[in-house]
C-alpha positions as CSV (number, residue, x, y, z in Angstrom):
1,M,10.8,-21.3,20.7
2,L,8.6,-18.7,22.1
3,G,6.8,-19.7,25.3
4,R,3.1,-20.7,25.2
5,S,2.1,-17.6,27.2
6,A,3.9,-15.3,24.7
7,L,2.2,-17.1,21.7
8,S,-1.1,-17.0,23.5
9,S,-0.7,-13.2,24.0
10,I,0.1,-12.8,20.3
11,A,-2.9,-14.9,19.3
12,C,-5.3,-12.9,21.6
13,A,-4.0,-9.6,20.3
14,V,-4.5,-10.8,16.7
15,L,-8.0,-12.1,17.5
16,C,-9.0,-8.8,19.2
17,W,-7.6,-6.9,16.2
18,G,-9.5,-9.0,13.8
19,C,-12.8,-8.5,15.7
20,A,-12.4,-4.8,15.7
21,T,-14.8,-2.7,13.7
22,A,-12.1,-1.3,11.3
23,P,-13.3,-1.7,7.7
24,G,-11.8,-4.4,5.7
25,L,-10.5,-6.5,8.6
26,H,-12.4,-9.8,9.0
27,L,-11.3,-13.2,10.3
28,D,-12.4,-14.8,7.1
29,D,-10.3,-12.4,5.0
30,P,-7.8,-14.7,3.0
31,E,-5.1,-12.0,3.0
32,F,-5.4,-11.6,6.8
33,A,-5.3,-15.4,7.3
34,T,-2.1,-15.7,5.2
35,A,-0.5,-12.7,7.1
36,E,-1.4,-14.3,10.4
37,R,0.3,-17.6,9.4
38,C,3.4,-15.8,8.2
39,L,3.7,-13.8,11.4
40,R,3.3,-17.0,13.4
41,E,6.1,-18.7,11.4
42,S,8.2,-15.6,12.1
43,A,7.6,-15.9,15.8
44,E,8.6,-19.6,15.7
45,R,12.0,-18.7,14.1
46,I,13.0,-16.9,17.3
47,T,14.6,-19.5,19.6
48,A,15.0,-17.6,22.9
49,P,14.1,-19.7,26.0
50,K,12.5,-17.0,28.0
51,T,13.7,-13.5,27.2
52,L,13.9,-12.2,23.7
53,A,17.1,-10.4,22.6
54,P,16.8,-6.8,21.4
55,D,17.4,-7.7,17.8
56,E,14.7,-10.5,18.0
57,V,12.2,-8.0,19.5
58,L,13.0,-5.5,16.7
59,F,12.6,-8.3,14.1
60,L,9.2,-9.3,15.4
61,Q,8.1,-5.6,15.4
62,A,9.1,-5.3,11.8
63,E,7.4,-8.6,10.8
64,S,4.1,-7.4,12.4
65,F,4.2,-4.3,10.3
66,Y,5.2,-6.2,7.2
67,Y,2.4,-8.7,7.6
68,F,-0.3,-6.1,8.4
69,R,-2.3,-7.3,5.4
70,S,-5.9,-7.7,4.5
71,E,-7.8,-8.0,1.2
72,L,-7.5,-4.8,-0.8
73,K,-11.0,-3.4,-1.6
74,R,-11.7,-1.6,-4.8
75,T,-15.2,-0.4,-3.9
76,R,-15.7,2.9,-2.1
77,S,-18.6,3.9,0.2
78,A,-21.2,6.4,-0.8
79,W,-20.1,8.5,2.2
80,S,-16.6,8.7,0.8
81,Y,-17.8,10.1,-2.5
82,F,-20.2,12.5,-0.7
83,A,-17.4,13.8,1.5
84,Q,-15.0,14.3,-1.5
85,S,-17.7,16.0,-3.5
86,A,-18.6,18.3,-0.6
87,A,-14.9,19.1,0.1
88,A,-14.4,20.0,-3.6
89,F,-17.5,22.2,-3.7
90,T,-17.1,24.0,-0.4
91,D,-13.3,23.8,0.3
92,F,-14.3,23.3,4.0
93,A,-11.2,22.1,5.9
94,P,-12.9,19.4,8.0
95,L,-14.5,17.9,5.0
96,T,-11.2,18.0,3.1
97,V,-9.5,16.0,6.0
98,I,-12.3,13.4,5.9
99,A,-12.1,13.1,2.1
100,A,-8.3,12.6,2.3
101,S,-8.7,9.7,4.7
102,Q,-8.4,6.3,3.1
103,G,-9.4,4.3,6.2
104,S,-7.8,0.9,6.6
105,F,-6.0,1.1,3.2
106,D,-4.0,4.1,4.6
107,L,-2.8,1.8,7.4
108,R,-2.0,-0.9,4.9
109,L,0.1,1.6,2.9
110,R,1.9,3.1,5.9
111,A,2.7,-0.4,7.3
112,Y,5.4,-0.9,4.7
113,D,7.0,2.3,5.7
114,G,7.1,1.1,9.3
115,A,8.4,-2.3,8.3
116,A,11.2,-0.8,6.1
117,R,12.4,1.5,8.9
118,L,12.5,-1.4,11.4
119,Y,14.2,-3.8,9.1
120,G,16.7,-1.1,8.2
121,T,17.3,-0.3,11.8
122,L,18.0,-3.9,12.6
123,A,20.4,-4.3,9.7
124,S,22.4,-1.3,10.7
125,R,22.2,-1.5,14.5
126,Y,22.9,-5.3,14.8
127,P,25.5,-6.2,12.0
128,L,26.3,-9.5,13.7
129,S,22.7,-10.6,14.3
130,G,21.7,-14.0,12.9
131,L,18.5,-12.3,11.7
132,R,20.3,-9.7,9.6
133,P,20.2,-11.7,6.4
134,L,16.5,-12.2,6.6
135,A,16.0,-8.5,7.6
136,L,17.8,-7.5,4.4
137,Y,15.7,-9.9,2.4
138,R,12.5,-8.6,3.8
139,L,13.7,-5.0,3.3
140,G,14.3,-5.7,-0.4
141,W,10.6,-6.5,-0.8
142,A,9.3,-3.9,1.6
143,C,11.1,-1.0,-0.2
144,R,9.0,-1.7,-3.3
145,S,5.8,-0.6,-1.6
146,T,7.0,2.3,0.6
147,S,5.5,5.7,0.3
148,E,7.4,7.8,2.8
149,Q,9.2,10.8,1.3
150,G,12.7,11.5,2.3
151,Y,13.5,8.0,3.6
152,P,16.1,6.2,1.5
153,C,14.8,2.7,0.8
154,R,16.1,1.0,-2.3
155,S,15.1,-2.6,-3.0
156,A,18.1,-3.4,-5.2
157,E,20.6,-2.1,-2.6
158,S,19.1,-4.3,0.1
159,F,19.1,-7.4,-2.1
160,G,22.6,-6.5,-3.3
161,A,23.9,-6.2,0.3
162,L,22.4,-9.6,1.1
163,A,24.1,-11.3,-1.9
164,R,27.4,-9.5,-1.2
165,E,27.6,-10.1,2.5
166,Y,26.1,-13.5,2.8
167,P,26.8,-15.3,-0.5
168,A,26.7,-18.8,0.9
169,T,23.2,-18.5,2.4
170,P,20.0,-19.9,0.9
171,L,18.6,-16.4,0.9
172,A,21.4,-15.1,-1.3
173,S,20.5,-17.7,-3.9
174,L,17.1,-16.1,-4.2
175,V,18.4,-12.6,-4.9
176,P,18.8,-12.9,-8.8
177,D,15.2,-14.1,-9.2
178,A,13.9,-11.5,-6.7
179,L,15.6,-8.7,-8.6
180,R,13.9,-9.9,-11.8
181,A,10.5,-10.0,-10.2
182,P,8.3,-7.2,-11.7
183,H,7.2,-4.4,-9.4
184,R,5.6,-1.0,-9.6
185,S,6.6,2.3,-7.8
186,L,4.1,4.3,-5.8
187,D,6.0,7.5,-6.8
188,R,5.6,6.7,-10.5
189,A,1.9,5.9,-10.0
190,T,1.4,9.2,-8.3
191,A,3.1,11.0,-11.2
192,W,1.0,9.1,-13.8
193,S,-2.1,10.0,-11.8
194,L,-1.9,13.6,-13.0
195,L,-3.9,12.0,-15.9
196,P,-6.8,10.1,-14.1
197,G,-6.6,6.5,-15.0
198,A,-2.9,6.5,-16.2
199,G,-1.8,5.3,-12.8
200,Q,-4.0,2.2,-13.0
201,I,-2.8,1.5,-16.5
202,Y,0.8,1.7,-15.2
203,A,-0.1,-0.8,-12.5
204,G,-1.5,-3.3,-15.1
205,E,-5.2,-2.5,-14.8
206,A,-5.9,-1.2,-18.3
207,L,-9.7,-1.5,-18.2
208,N,-9.9,0.2,-14.8
209,G,-7.7,3.0,-16.1
210,A,-9.6,3.4,-19.4
211,V,-12.9,3.8,-17.5
212,R,-11.4,6.4,-15.2
213,L,-9.9,8.3,-18.1
214,S,-13.3,8.2,-19.9
215,V,-15.1,9.5,-16.8
216,A,-12.5,12.3,-16.4
217,A,-12.9,13.3,-20.1
218,G,-16.7,13.4,-19.6
219,F,-16.5,15.7,-16.6
220,S,-13.9,17.9,-18.5
221,A,-16.5,18.2,-21.3
222,L,-19.2,19.0,-18.8
223,T,-17.0,21.8,-17.4
224,L,-15.9,23.3,-20.7
225,V,-18.9,23.0,-23.1
226,P,-21.3,25.2,-21.1
227,I,-18.6,27.9,-20.7
228,V,-17.9,27.9,-24.4
229,G,-21.6,28.1,-25.1
230,M,-22.0,31.1,-22.8
231,V,-19.0,32.8,-24.4
232,Q,-20.4,32.3,-27.9
233,S,-23.9,33.5,-26.9
234,R,-22.5,36.3,-24.7
235,K,-25.1,35.4,-22.1
236,V,-24.6,33.9,-18.6
237,G,-27.3,31.4,-17.6
238,W,-27.8,29.7,-14.3
239,F,-28.3,26.3,-15.8
240,P,-25.0,26.1,-17.9
241,T,-23.2,27.6,-14.9
242,A,-24.5,24.9,-12.7
243,L,-23.5,22.2,-15.2
244,S,-20.0,23.6,-15.4
245,L,-19.7,23.6,-11.6
246,L,-20.9,20.1,-11.5
247,G,-18.2,19.1,-14.0
248,I,-15.5,20.8,-11.9
249,V,-16.6,19.0,-8.8
250,G,-16.8,15.7,-10.6
251,L,-13.4,16.2,-12.1
252,Q,-11.9,16.9,-8.7
253,V,-13.4,13.8,-7.2
254,T,-12.3,11.8,-10.2
255,Y,-8.7,13.0,-9.7
256,T,-8.7,12.2,-6.0
257,T,-10.2,8.7,-6.3
258,S,-8.0,7.9,-9.3
259,Y,-4.9,8.8,-7.3
260,Q,-6.0,6.8,-4.3
261,D,-7.0,3.8,-6.4
262,A,-3.6,3.9,-8.2
263,Q,-1.9,3.4,-4.9
264,R,-4.1,0.5,-4.2
265,A,-3.3,-0.9,-7.7
266,V,0.4,-0.7,-7.1
267,L,0.2,-2.4,-3.7
268,D,-2.0,-5.1,-5.2
269,F,0.5,-5.6,-8.1
270,N,3.5,-5.8,-5.8
271,E,1.9,-8.2,-3.4
272,R,0.7,-10.5,-6.3
273,Q,4.2,-10.6,-7.6
274,E,5.6,-11.4,-4.2
275,A,3.0,-14.2,-3.7
276,A,3.9,-15.6,-7.2
277,F,7.6,-15.5,-6.3
278,E,7.0,-17.4,-3.1
279,A,4.8,-20.0,-4.9
280,A,7.7,-20.5,-7.4
281,H,10.2,-20.8,-4.6
282,P,8.7,-23.0,-1.8
283,A,11.8,-22.6,0.4
284,T,11.2,-18.8,0.7
285,P,11.1,-17.8,4.4
């Protein structure tokens, strides 16, 4: 077991993190509480008397990334919409950077990338580690929510390696059901988001997607109708021009927010499926 001083340090770090001013991280957040419990259980699985072995340290690092979770928020601040509107209208680089930032959700999204890299490193660097089967199991779930381009991370391959190399373990018996558990891909959600709202529909949020699709259609009409009117009348007016510009800005903001929310929807879908799987399999580590 970890020493009391080590667990106290972990607890203090978690409490300080939870008290930080980062948006979306609160001690009463149910997702944060669940993640904290899972990380504590992971620490208790390490049975080093004083000094942690390198593979154990790596495993705890991966677990801390994997359980960097808090409740996913759908609402956006007025400042976020203003920054995106201003960036779309002015094309001013600093505003574009601000508009592209997703705050705490961006950290949530990237945490899976970090976890996958660390689990993969442990599995390849320490082939004889007793933690390797659990690392492969975690990697199978983490790969479903990774977003890093160019890094090979395939859920089925990780689960397959677990079943093939450790067939007699309790974890291997979970593989068939884990492979059947539904999941959504961030890459596919990004591709679907070329049509605002389609990414949400792909992630199982039909009403959310339909609303966003309707908003995008409205801004498209606001962009095109004034232009068609000016072409037909052969007269350029400031009011229809302003309406068309407003439609363009609104359409750009709709595209951006729909893309970002589609990522949130995929993460939410995958985590719900993982939670349902764990509820159906109480022995899941």
